[in-house]
C-alpha angles and dihedrals in degrees: 000000000000124000092252091053092049090048092048091050092051091049092052092046090051092049092048091049091049091050091050092049091049092047092048091048092050091049093050092046092052092044091049091057094059117102121208115205119224114190116206132188111275115233103200142122118264122219125198098199134042089227091061091045093051092047091052094047120086095210131017119190144159107234145165122221112234096209096251113125140161126193113221117199125188131186126005140249114003091352094056114130138155151148141226119251105214125186117223137180114228110233100170136001112221099171116015125209111230091207094060129037107230116171137180112273094029121129115219138161123241133183123247119200098249139069142193120226138171114274091232118236091356119082117253136041137271126226112205111199134162120249117278092009117121124186118251114255125229114257095017121111125237143179103231125199105201140186130186113272110208093194094065099020089235136096117276137200104273123228100355119261091008090062098069133040127177112230104182095063094239101108101089092170091061093050091050094050102042115091141153116359093001093055090047091050091053090057089051089053092051092048095047102044105028118104094022098053106014140002116262122230115237093243092049090044091061091051094047091049090053090053094050 
């Protein structure tokens, strides 16, 4: 084998190795962006009426998520836990909390009862979320029933899926997940607060009227 042939072989082997490294890196990057959802049993109180839910909540607001979020994970292994810090803009205050001054137009962070963590040695991430709960979506408007969360020193969504209800009809995920008592409670929320705090969509209006 001549020198030029040996040189040519080394060049091709180097090119092939580089291509394989790039391909493997691209595969791992794409795989690491995937999020697997793990649904866990929700351990929360269940309310039958919006009046009881409002009375038990420390703060009730109408708010719009801004899109800024941060997943907070504590512990490891079987003791791993966490929450999602979600920034919201306060549109209306329905029930104020005398201990904290929350006003319309303020931007604050609240905790949602789910978190996203690395999947460990496998590529990708895992979202751990309680049953029937769906994350709030940026730009959509919600009635939020909140309670103080001592872990994060912020307010948090109170009692899981009963602590947040979309009111502009744009959160399809929420509508698909809510059922039974939680779906009934949403119609109570629409019937109680619409008109005074927000306009009611025609389709939601028919449902709320049926519940009245």
